[in-house]
N, CA, C and O atoms as a Maestro MAE file, in Angstrom:
{
 s_m_m2io_version
 :::
 2.0.0
}

f_m_ct {
 s_m_title
 :::
 protein
 m_atom[196] {
  # First column is atom index #
  i_m_mmod_type
  r_m_x_coord
  r_m_y_coord
  r_m_z_coord
  i_m_residue_number
  s_m_chain_name
  s_m_pdb_residue_name
  s_m_pdb_atom_name
  i_m_atomic_number
  :::
  1 25 114.650 25.473 4.025 1 A "UNK " " N  " 7
  2 3 116.071 25.244 3.852 1 A "UNK " " CA " 6
  3 2 116.844 26.465 4.359 1 A "UNK " " C  " 6
  4 15 116.565 27.598 3.969 1 A "UNK " " O  " 8
  5 25 117.792 26.218 5.209 2 A "UNK " " N  " 7
  6 3 118.568 27.302 5.788 2 A "UNK " " CA " 6
  7 2 119.657 27.739 4.799 2 A "UNK " " C  " 6
  8 15 120.421 26.921 4.286 2 A "UNK " " O  " 8
  9 25 119.701 29.051 4.550 3 A "UNK " " N  " 7
  10 3 120.701 29.571 3.627 3 A "UNK " " CA " 6
  11 2 122.056 29.662 4.316 3 A "UNK " " C  " 6
  12 15 122.152 29.944 5.511 3 A "UNK " " O  " 8
  13 25 123.085 29.418 3.540 4 A "UNK " " N  " 7
  14 3 124.441 29.533 4.071 4 A "UNK " " CA " 6
  15 2 124.810 30.998 4.131 4 A "UNK " " C  " 6
  16 15 124.755 31.704 3.124 4 A "UNK " " O  " 8
  17 25 125.186 31.452 5.307 5 A "UNK " " N  " 7
  18 3 125.537 32.853 5.494 5 A "UNK " " CA " 6
  19 2 127.050 33.011 5.399 5 A "UNK " " C  " 6
  20 15 127.798 32.480 6.220 5 A "UNK " " O  " 8
  21 25 127.486 33.755 4.377 6 A "UNK " " N  " 7
  22 3 128.923 33.961 4.190 6 A "UNK " " CA " 6
  23 2 129.418 35.018 5.177 6 A "UNK " " C  " 6
  24 15 128.729 36.001 5.447 6 A "UNK " " O  " 8
  25 25 130.594 34.805 5.700 7 A "UNK " " N  " 7
  26 3 131.186 35.759 6.621 7 A "UNK " " CA " 6
  27 2 131.879 36.849 5.815 7 A "UNK " " C  " 6
  28 15 132.712 36.568 4.953 7 A "UNK " " O  " 8
  29 25 131.531 38.076 6.103 8 A "UNK " " N  " 7
  30 3 132.143 39.209 5.430 8 A "UNK " " CA " 6
  31 2 133.237 39.764 6.332 8 A "UNK " " C  " 6
  32 15 132.936 40.301 7.398 8 A "UNK " " O  " 8
  33 25 134.510 39.646 5.924 9 A "UNK " " N  " 7
  34 3 135.592 40.114 6.799 9 A "UNK " " CA " 6
  35 2 135.533 41.620 7.052 9 A "UNK " " C  " 6
  36 15 135.954 42.080 8.113 9 A "UNK " " O  " 8
  37 25 135.017 42.391 6.096 10 A "UNK " " N  " 7
  38 3 134.912 43.840 6.304 10 A "UNK " " CA " 6
  39 2 133.953 44.160 7.446 10 A "UNK " " C  " 6
  40 15 134.239 45.024 8.275 10 A "UNK " " O  " 8
  41 25 132.824 43.472 7.490 11 A "UNK " " N  " 7
  42 3 131.838 43.703 8.542 11 A "UNK " " CA " 6
  43 2 132.393 43.236 9.888 11 A "UNK " " C  " 6
  44 15 132.209 43.903 10.905 11 A "UNK " " O  " 8
  45 25 133.068 42.098 9.889 12 A "UNK " " N  " 7
  46 3 133.635 41.586 11.136 12 A "UNK " " CA " 6
  47 2 134.693 42.544 11.666 12 A "UNK " " C  " 6
  48 15 134.719 42.829 12.863 12 A "UNK " " O  " 8
  49 25 135.567 43.045 10.797 13 A "UNK " " N  " 7
  50 3 136.601 43.982 11.216 13 A "UNK " " CA " 6
  51 2 135.989 45.283 11.707 13 A "UNK " " C  " 6
  52 15 136.452 45.853 12.695 13 A "UNK " " O  " 8
  53 25 134.945 45.760 11.020 14 A "UNK " " N  " 7
  54 3 134.275 46.997 11.449 14 A "UNK " " CA " 6
  55 2 133.670 46.826 12.836 14 A "UNK " " C  " 6
  56 15 133.758 47.733 13.663 14 A "UNK " " O  " 8
  57 25 133.060 45.681 13.098 15 A "UNK " " N  " 7
  58 3 132.463 45.436 14.410 15 A "UNK " " CA " 6
  59 2 133.518 45.417 15.510 15 A "UNK " " C  " 6
  60 15 133.261 45.878 16.622 15 A "UNK " " O  " 8
  61 25 134.701 44.889 15.209 16 A "UNK " " N  " 7
  62 3 135.766 44.828 16.206 16 A "UNK " " CA " 6
  63 2 136.338 46.214 16.450 16 A "UNK " " C  " 6
  64 15 136.538 46.614 17.597 16 A "UNK " " O  " 8
  65 25 136.607 46.961 15.358 17 A "UNK " " N  " 7
  66 3 137.282 48.251 15.470 17 A "UNK " " CA " 6
  67 2 136.384 49.321 16.075 17 A "UNK " " C  " 6
  68 15 136.882 50.230 16.739 17 A "UNK " " O  " 8
  69 25 135.081 49.237 15.867 18 A "UNK " " N  " 7
  70 3 134.200 50.286 16.369 18 A "UNK " " CA " 6
  71 2 133.850 50.139 17.844 18 A "UNK " " C  " 6
  72 15 133.116 50.966 18.385 18 A "UNK " " O  " 8
  73 25 134.358 49.111 18.501 19 A "UNK " " N  " 7
  74 3 134.190 49.038 19.947 19 A "UNK " " CA " 6
  75 2 135.032 50.154 20.561 19 A "UNK " " C  " 6
  76 15 136.144 50.413 20.101 19 A "UNK " " O  " 8
  77 25 134.519 50.808 21.585 20 A "UNK " " N  " 7
  78 3 135.142 52.036 22.085 20 A "UNK " " CA " 6
  79 2 136.597 51.845 22.500 20 A "UNK " " C  " 6
  80 15 137.445 52.663 22.146 20 A "UNK " " O  " 8
  81 25 136.899 50.800 23.230 21 A "UNK " " N  " 7
  82 3 138.276 50.583 23.676 21 A "UNK " " CA " 6
  83 2 139.218 50.303 22.531 21 A "UNK " " C  " 6
  84 15 140.328 50.833 22.490 21 A "UNK " " O  " 8
  85 25 138.786 49.477 21.603 22 A "UNK " " N  " 7
  86 3 139.624 49.133 20.448 22 A "UNK " " CA " 6
  87 2 139.792 50.346 19.553 22 A "UNK " " C  " 6
  88 15 140.883 50.597 19.039 22 A "UNK " " O  " 8
  89 25 138.720 51.097 19.364 23 A "UNK " " N  " 7
  90 3 138.776 52.290 18.518 23 A "UNK " " CA " 6
  91 2 139.775 53.300 19.086 23 A "UNK " " C  " 6
  92 15 140.562 53.884 18.341 23 A "UNK " " O  " 8
  93 25 139.741 53.503 20.398 24 A "UNK " " N  " 7
  94 3 140.691 54.421 21.029 24 A "UNK " " CA " 6
  95 2 142.120 53.915 20.903 24 A "UNK " " C  " 6
  96 15 143.034 54.706 20.667 24 A "UNK " " O  " 8
  97 25 142.327 52.622 21.054 25 A "UNK " " N  " 7
  98 3 143.673 52.055 20.940 25 A "UNK " " CA " 6
  99 2 144.205 52.188 19.520 25 A "UNK " " C  " 6
  100 15 145.376 52.511 19.324 25 A "UNK " " O  " 8
  101 25 143.364 51.944 18.543 26 A "UNK " " N  " 7
  102 3 143.776 52.067 17.141 26 A "UNK " " CA " 6
  103 2 144.105 53.521 16.816 26 A "UNK " " C  " 6
  104 15 145.079 53.792 16.114 26 A "UNK " " O  " 8
  105 25 143.309 54.450 17.314 27 A "UNK " " N  " 7
  106 3 143.573 55.871 17.090 27 A "UNK " " CA " 6
  107 2 144.903 56.277 17.721 27 A "UNK " " C  " 6
  108 15 145.692 56.989 17.099 27 A "UNK " " O  " 8
  109 25 145.155 55.833 18.940 28 A "UNK " " N  " 7
  110 3 146.410 56.148 19.617 28 A "UNK " " CA " 6
  111 2 147.594 55.562 18.854 28 A "UNK " " C  " 6
  112 15 148.607 56.236 18.663 28 A "UNK " " O  " 8
  113 25 147.471 54.316 18.423 29 A "UNK " " N  " 7
  114 3 148.547 53.669 17.679 29 A "UNK " " CA " 6
  115 2 148.824 54.398 16.366 29 A "UNK " " C  " 6
  116 15 149.982 54.570 15.985 29 A "UNK " " O  " 8
  117 25 147.772 54.824 15.675 30 A "UNK " " N  " 7
  118 3 147.937 55.554 14.426 30 A "UNK " " CA " 6
  119 2 148.632 56.888 14.655 30 A "UNK " " C  " 6
  120 15 149.494 57.279 13.868 30 A "UNK " " O  " 8
  121 25 148.268 57.587 15.719 31 A "UNK " " N  " 7
  122 3 148.913 58.868 16.028 31 A "UNK " " CA " 6
  123 2 150.374 58.676 16.398 31 A "UNK " " C  " 6
  124 15 151.219 59.484 16.013 31 A "UNK " " O  " 8
  125 25 150.681 57.625 17.134 32 A "UNK " " N  " 7
  126 3 152.065 57.338 17.491 32 A "UNK " " CA " 6
  127 2 152.895 57.018 16.251 32 A "UNK " " C  " 6
  128 15 154.038 57.461 16.136 32 A "UNK " " O  " 8
  129 25 152.333 56.262 15.340 33 A "UNK " " N  " 7
  130 3 153.033 55.921 14.103 33 A "UNK " " CA " 6
  131 2 153.287 57.166 13.257 33 A "UNK " " C  " 6
  132 15 154.376 57.332 12.706 33 A "UNK " " O  " 8
  133 25 152.293 58.033 13.152 34 A "UNK " " N  " 7
  134 3 152.466 59.270 12.379 34 A "UNK " " CA " 6
  135 2 153.541 60.154 13.008 34 A "UNK " " C  " 6
  136 15 154.374 60.714 12.295 34 A "UNK " " O  " 8
  137 25 153.531 60.285 14.333 35 A "UNK " " N  " 7
  138 3 154.545 61.119 14.983 35 A "UNK " " CA " 6
  139 2 155.936 60.510 14.796 35 A "UNK " " C  " 6
  140 15 156.906 61.244 14.610 35 A "UNK " " O  " 8
  141 25 156.044 59.204 14.842 36 A "UNK " " N  " 7
  142 3 157.330 58.538 14.616 36 A "UNK " " CA " 6
  143 2 157.843 58.824 13.208 36 A "UNK " " C  " 6
  144 15 159.025 59.108 13.017 36 A "UNK " " O  " 8
  145 25 156.951 58.749 12.231 37 A "UNK " " N  " 7
  146 3 157.349 59.018 10.847 37 A "UNK " " CA " 6
  147 2 157.862 60.448 10.707 37 A "UNK " " C  " 6
  148 15 158.897 60.675 10.080 37 A "UNK " " O  " 8
  149 25 157.148 61.413 11.283 38 A "UNK " " N  " 7
  150 3 157.577 62.803 11.182 38 A "UNK " " CA " 6
  151 2 158.890 63.052 11.923 38 A "UNK " " C  " 6
  152 15 159.732 63.806 11.435 38 A "UNK " " O  " 8
  153 25 159.079 62.441 13.076 39 A "UNK " " N  " 7
  154 3 160.316 62.616 13.835 39 A "UNK " " CA " 6
  155 2 161.495 62.035 13.065 39 A "UNK " " C  " 6
  156 15 162.544 62.672 12.967 39 A "UNK " " O  " 8
  157 25 161.337 60.840 12.520 40 A "UNK " " N  " 7
  158 3 162.423 60.211 11.764 40 A "UNK " " CA " 6
  159 2 162.748 61.016 10.508 40 A "UNK " " C  " 6
  160 15 163.920 61.183 10.172 40 A "UNK " " O  " 8
  161 25 161.735 61.511 9.815 41 A "UNK " " N  " 7
  162 3 161.971 62.315 8.614 41 A "UNK " " CA " 6
  163 2 162.684 63.618 8.983 41 A "UNK " " C  " 6
  164 15 163.618 64.023 8.292 41 A "UNK " " O  " 8
  165 25 162.262 64.269 10.047 42 A "UNK " " N  " 7
  166 3 162.906 65.504 10.485 42 A "UNK " " CA " 6
  167 2 164.333 65.276 10.935 42 A "UNK " " C  " 6
  168 15 165.214 66.080 10.628 42 A "UNK " " O  " 8
  169 25 164.578 64.187 11.663 43 A "UNK " " N  " 7
  170 3 165.921 63.877 12.131 43 A "UNK " " CA " 6
  171 2 166.828 63.610 10.942 43 A "UNK " " C  " 6
  172 15 167.998 63.992 10.959 43 A "UNK " " O  " 8
  173 25 166.305 62.963 9.914 44 A "UNK " " N  " 7
  174 3 167.101 62.700 8.717 44 A "UNK " " CA " 6
  175 2 167.495 63.992 8.017 44 A "UNK " " C  " 6
  176 15 168.600 64.093 7.485 44 A "UNK " " O  " 8
  177 25 166.612 64.974 8.010 45 A "UNK " " N  " 7
  178 3 166.937 66.264 7.390 45 A "UNK " " CA " 6
  179 2 167.992 67.002 8.215 45 A "UNK " " C  " 6
  180 15 168.901 67.612 7.652 45 A "UNK " " O  " 8
  181 25 167.877 66.950 9.545 46 A "UNK " " N  " 7
  182 3 168.836 67.627 10.420 46 A "UNK " " CA " 6
  183 2 170.204 66.959 10.304 46 A "UNK " " C  " 6
  184 15 171.224 67.647 10.278 46 A "UNK " " O  " 8
  185 25 170.239 65.650 10.236 47 A "UNK " " N  " 7
  186 3 171.500 64.909 10.208 47 A "UNK " " CA " 6
  187 2 172.280 65.137 8.914 47 A "UNK " " C  " 6
  188 15 173.502 64.996 8.897 47 A "UNK " " O  " 8
  189 25 171.586 65.487 7.833 48 A "UNK " " N  " 7
  190 3 172.282 65.673 6.555 48 A "UNK " " CA " 6
  191 2 172.735 67.112 6.351 48 A "UNK " " C  " 6
  192 15 173.287 67.430 5.297 48 A "UNK " " O  " 8
  193 25 172.522 67.984 7.317 49 A "UNK " " N  " 7
  194 3 172.969 69.392 7.168 49 A "UNK " " CA " 6
  195 2 174.448 69.530 7.316 49 A "UNK " " C  " 6
  196 15 174.977 70.637 7.219 49 A "UNK " " O  " 8
  :::
 }
 m_bond[195] {
  # First column is bond index #
  i_m_from
  i_m_to
  i_m_order
  :::
  1 1 2 1
  2 2 3 1
  3 3 4 2
  4 3 5 1
  5 5 6 1
  6 6 7 1
  7 7 8 2
  8 7 9 1
  9 9 10 1
  10 10 11 1
  11 11 12 2
  12 11 13 1
  13 13 14 1
  14 14 15 1
  15 15 16 2
  16 15 17 1
  17 17 18 1
  18 18 19 1
  19 19 20 2
  20 19 21 1
  21 21 22 1
  22 22 23 1
  23 23 24 2
  24 23 25 1
  25 25 26 1
  26 26 27 1
  27 27 28 2
  28 27 29 1
  29 29 30 1
  30 30 31 1
  31 31 32 2
  32 31 33 1
  33 33 34 1
  34 34 35 1
  35 35 36 2
  36 35 37 1
  37 37 38 1
  38 38 39 1
  39 39 40 2
  40 39 41 1
  41 41 42 1
  42 42 43 1
  43 43 44 2
  44 43 45 1
  45 45 46 1
  46 46 47 1
  47 47 48 2
  48 47 49 1
  49 49 50 1
  50 50 51 1
  51 51 52 2
  52 51 53 1
  53 53 54 1
  54 54 55 1
  55 55 56 2
  56 55 57 1
  57 57 58 1
  58 58 59 1
  59 59 60 2
  60 59 61 1
  61 61 62 1
  62 62 63 1
  63 63 64 2
  64 63 65 1
  65 65 66 1
  66 66 67 1
  67 67 68 2
  68 67 69 1
  69 69 70 1
  70 70 71 1
  71 71 72 2
  72 71 73 1
  73 73 74 1
  74 74 75 1
  75 75 76 2
  76 75 77 1
  77 77 78 1
  78 78 79 1
  79 79 80 2
  80 79 81 1
  81 81 82 1
  82 82 83 1
  83 83 84 2
  84 83 85 1
  85 85 86 1
  86 86 87 1
  87 87 88 2
  88 87 89 1
  89 89 90 1
  90 90 91 1
  91 91 92 2
  92 91 93 1
  93 93 94 1
  94 94 95 1
  95 95 96 2
  96 95 97 1
  97 97 98 1
  98 98 99 1
  99 99 100 2
  100 99 101 1
  101 101 102 1
  102 102 103 1
  103 103 104 2
  104 103 105 1
  105 105 106 1
  106 106 107 1
  107 107 108 2
  108 107 109 1
  109 109 110 1
  110 110 111 1
  111 111 112 2
  112 111 113 1
  113 113 114 1
  114 114 115 1
  115 115 116 2
  116 115 117 1
  117 117 118 1
  118 118 119 1
  119 119 120 2
  120 119 121 1
  121 121 122 1
  122 122 123 1
  123 123 124 2
  124 123 125 1
  125 125 126 1
  126 126 127 1
  127 127 128 2
  128 127 129 1
  129 129 130 1
  130 130 131 1
  131 131 132 2
  132 131 133 1
  133 133 134 1
  134 134 135 1
  135 135 136 2
  136 135 137 1
  137 137 138 1
  138 138 139 1
  139 139 140 2
  140 139 141 1
  141 141 142 1
  142 142 143 1
  143 143 144 2
  144 143 145 1
  145 145 146 1
  146 146 147 1
  147 147 148 2
  148 147 149 1
  149 149 150 1
  150 150 151 1
  151 151 152 2
  152 151 153 1
  153 153 154 1
  154 154 155 1
  155 155 156 2
  156 155 157 1
  157 157 158 1
  158 158 159 1
  159 159 160 2
  160 159 161 1
  161 161 162 1
  162 162 163 1
  163 163 164 2
  164 163 165 1
  165 165 166 1
  166 166 167 1
  167 167 168 2
  168 167 169 1
  169 169 170 1
  170 170 171 1
  171 171 172 2
  172 171 173 1
  173 173 174 1
  174 174 175 1
  175 175 176 2
  176 175 177 1
  177 177 178 1
  178 178 179 1
  179 179 180 2
  180 179 181 1
  181 181 182 1
  182 182 183 1
  183 183 184 2
  184 183 185 1
  185 185 186 1
  186 186 187 1
  187 187 188 2
  188 187 189 1
  189 189 190 1
  190 190 191 1
  191 191 192 2
  192 191 193 1
  193 193 194 1
  194 194 195 1
  195 195 196 2
  :::
 }
}
């Protein structure tokens, strides 16, 4: 009897993200988001002076 294999979304997502191209794109996107957050926060401090 063949057992039903449940799909684990964590494993599927890990397999997708750890591909070299996707991993690099995710890293770049994360760095861009962090820089945007810091720029907006800094601009808000400058604008309130």
